[in-house]
N, C-alpha and C positions, 0 to 999 in steps of 0.2 A: 504494500500500500504506500502511496505517495504521501507527501506532507499534508496535502489538503484532505485526503481521505482519512488519514490517521487521526487528525485533530478536528474532524468534521463537527462533532458536538460543540467544540469550543467556538468554531466559526459561526455556527448557527446561533449559539447563545449571544455572541456579540452582535450578530445581525438583528436579533430580536430587540436588544437594547438600543442599537443605533436606529432601527426602524421606528420604534416608539418615540425616541427622542426627536428625530427629524420630523415625524408626523405631528408632534406637538409644536415644534418650532416653526414649521412651514406648512400648515394645513392646505393653503391654496395650491401648492405644488403637487401634493398627493391627490387632491381633488381633481386637478387637471389630468393627471395620469389615469386616475380611476375612470374618468369620463371617456377615455379612449377605448370604447368597447362596441361590439356588435352583438346583438342578441344576448346581452349579459356576459359575454366572453371578453375579458380584457385583453387587448391586443399586445400590450407590453408583457403581461404575464405569459401570453401564448408564445411570444418570441423566446422568453427565458426558458419555458418548458421545452421548446424546440432544442435549445442549446443543451438542455439536460439529457434529452432522450435520443438525439441524433447519433451519438456514438453507439448506443445500444442497437439502433436500427441498422447500422453498417454491419454488425455482426450476424444479422439474420440471414440464414441460408435456406432458401425455399426447398432445396432438395431434402434438407433435414426436417422441415416443417411437415412434409408428407409422412414422416415416420411417427408423428404424434399418435396416429390411430393404433399403433402397436402398444402404446402404454397410456390408456385413457383414464387411469385412476386419478391422476392429478387434475385432469379436466373435470372429472366427476366431483372431486372434492371442492373445487372452486365453485361449481354451480350450486351444490348443496349448501355450502356456507353462505353464499351471497343471496340466494333466493328462497331457501327454505328455513333458514335459521336467523340470519342477521336482522332482517327487518322486524321480526317478531320479538327478539330479545331487546332491541332498541325501544320498541313501544312499551314492553313490559317494564323496563328500567325507568323510562320516563314517567309512567304512571306510579310506580313504586316510590320514586323520590319526590315528585312534585304534587302528588295527590295525598301522600302519607308522610314520608319522612321530613320533607321540607315545607309542608303545608303551613306551619306557623309563621313562616317568613315570606311566603309568596301568596298574593291574592289569587283567587280561582281563575280569573280571566287570563292573567299572565301565565299561570301554571299550564292552562290548556294550550297557550301559544308556544311555550317552551317545549312541551311534549310534541306538538305538531312539527316544530323545526327539527327536533331530534329524529322523528320518524322519517322525515324527508331526507335527512342525512343517511339513515339506515337503509333506505331503499335505493340509494345511489352509489353503488360500488365504484371503485377507482377505475379510471381509464388511462390517464397519462402518467401520474407520478409512480405508478407501479413499475414502469420501465426503469426508473431511477433506483427504486428499492431492489429490483431484480439485479441490476448491474452491481450495486454495492454488496450484494450477497453472492455474487458469482452465479446467478441463476441462468438457466438455459434460455438464451434470447429467443430461440425458435419456439420453444414451448410457451414462453411468456406471451409471445405475439398471439398464439392460438387461444390461450386463456383469455386474454383481453378481448380478442375479436368475438369469441363466443359470448362473453359477458355482455358486450355492447349489443350484439344481436338479440339476446334475451331481453335486455333493457328496453329495446324498442317496443316489445310486446307486453312485458311484465310490469314495468315501472308504474304506469297509470293505474292498472287494476289493484295492485298491492297497496300503493299509496292511498288510493281512494277508499279501499276497505279499512285500512288502519286509521285513517283520518275521519272516517264516517262521512266522506264527501262524495256525492254521486256524480257531480259535474266537474270533476278535476280536469283541467286543461293542461296538457303537457306542452311545454315550450319547445316545439320540434326544431325551431331554428337553433336554439341553444344546444340541443342534443346532437343534431346533425353537424352543426358547425364545429362543435368541440371534437367530435369523432374525426372529422376531416382534418382539422388543424393538428390534433394531437396524435393521430394514428395514421391516417391515409397519406397525407403529404410528407411527413417525416419518413414514413416507411418507403415511399416512392423515391425520395432523395437518398435514403440509405442504400436501397437496392441499386440505384444508378451508380452511386459512389463505389459500392462493392464490386460491381461488374467492371467498372473502369479500372480500379486498382488491380483486380485479378488479371486483367488483360495485360497490364503494364509490368506488374511485379509479383503476381501470385499472392498467396495467403500471407506471406511475410509483409507485403506492402499494406495489406488490410490491418494486420496487427500493429504495424508502426503508426499508422494514422490514428487508430483507436487509442493507442497509448498516449499520443500527443493530445488528443481531444478530451480525455477523461478529466484532467484538471478543470477544463472549461465547463464540463458537466456539473462539477461541484460548485463552480462560480455561479452558474445559472441557478442552482438550488439555493445558495446563500442569498443571491439577489432577489429571488422570489420571496423568500422569507422576510427580507427587509421590507419589500414593498407591501406584503400582506399586513405586516404589523404596523407599517406606516399608515396604510389606509384606515386602520381601525384604532389608531393611537388614542383619539379622543374618547371613543367608546370604552376602551380598556380602562382609562383613567376615571371616566364618569360612572362606570358600573362595576367596580371591582368585586363587590359581594355577589351580585347576580351572576357575573362571569364565573366566579368560583363555584357557585351552586350548580350551574349548568355543566361545568367541567367535570364534576364528580361522576355522574352517571355516564358521561361520554368516555371518561378514562376507564371505568369499569367495563363498559361495552367493548372498547378497543382491546384491552388486554384479555378480556374474557373470550372474545371471538378468536383472537390469535391463539389462545390456549386450546380452544376446541379444534381449530384447524391444524395446529401443530401436533396435537395428540392424534388426530385423524390421519395425518401424514405418516406418523410413526406406525400406526396400526396398519395402514395400507402398505407399509414398507417402501415408501417412495424414496427415490434418490434425492439427496439434499438440493441439487440444482433445480429440481422440479417442486419439491416441498416448500422451499423458501418463497418463491413468487406466488405459489398457490395460496399460502396462508396470508401473505401480505396484501394480495388483491382484496380479499375479504375484509381486511382490517382497516384499510384506508378508504376514503370516500371521494366521489365525483362532486366536489363542492360547487362547481359552476352550475351544474344542473339543480342541485338542492337549493342554492341561493335564488336562482331564477324562478323556480316554482314557488318558493316561499314568498318572494316579493309579489308575484302575480296573485297569490291567494290571500296573503295577509297584509301586504304593504311593506314599504322599505323600513319603517320605524317600528315594526311590530316585534313582540317578544319572540315570535317564530324566526324572524330574520336574525335577531340577536343570537339565537341558539345555533343557527347555521354558521354564523360568524365565529362563535366560540369553537365550533367543530373545526373550522379552518385553522384557527390559532393554535389549538392543541395538537393538531395532526402531525406536523413535521417534527417537533421535539419528541413526541411519543413514538413515532415511527422510527426515529433514529435509535431510540433505546431498544426497539424490537430488532432492528437491523443488527445492532451490536450483539444482542442475545442470539440471534440466528447464526451469526458468524462464530460465536464462542461455542455453540453446540453442534457444529458441523460433524463432529465425531459420533453423534447419535445416529447418523444416517449413513447409508451407503452413498458415497459421493459420485458414483458413476451410474448413468442411466441403465436400466435393465431392458 
């Protein structure tokens, strides 16, 4: 691991502090950056995510992608965690904490909105950032692509019905622009660029040329991650300072959900005897969230300044630091798994 990867948690911690500080010092600057969006997808964040996942996309070999059908257990684990477990545990935790445990500190209307925001996070599994987590855990890039692609396909059909059922809303409108644009920006276009780059490099210098370029780009991938964290915390700096208690209350069930879903996935991966490079991304996909979609739906249903919108924002804020702790755990427990695909 290089300097950036080795001390990633330090850089992210500094990015959080700097982001909040700059957000408080210059709110108009971050407001202007936040306004650069199409269908609730921020274009600056999209560019940074591109920088993060482009090295991963270069490593994808479509000849190897076809071999995924020979070992479908990892794909099955991803689907079960994301669509049969995660949305329902998130809803249950929301009700447990805001209807019972935190009821003395939260009024009923706000509690309902916080629960709604949590549910929308739970029904929106990760699309883009999982490529970063996969890369940091030395996940199989080909298998990760298939896992994300299947996940996105299911999301097109399952997101609205599951969210509507858990929210008790019959006329839920899915922001298709956000869903489709995010998929194109975060998966289709960087994948096409990665394939083109890989083919060009292989013609000129073989696999060695591919590995050289990926090695050079990996530090930039981490720079993209740190810059994204800085921006996200800068966007929400005033909210963080204005609502510290509420943010802490919302963070508690979100943290339990994140670590709990990861534990279920990791235990399932061991039970299925998955190789580590498939088990890692399979568990991390279900653990992280597609926050652009969750935020877009929340704003359309409840409004920009609602408690539901605040809950999705807290989900964004806690995700990167928490995911880094899980990445570190996954890397330390590599010996629990067979490291080679079967």
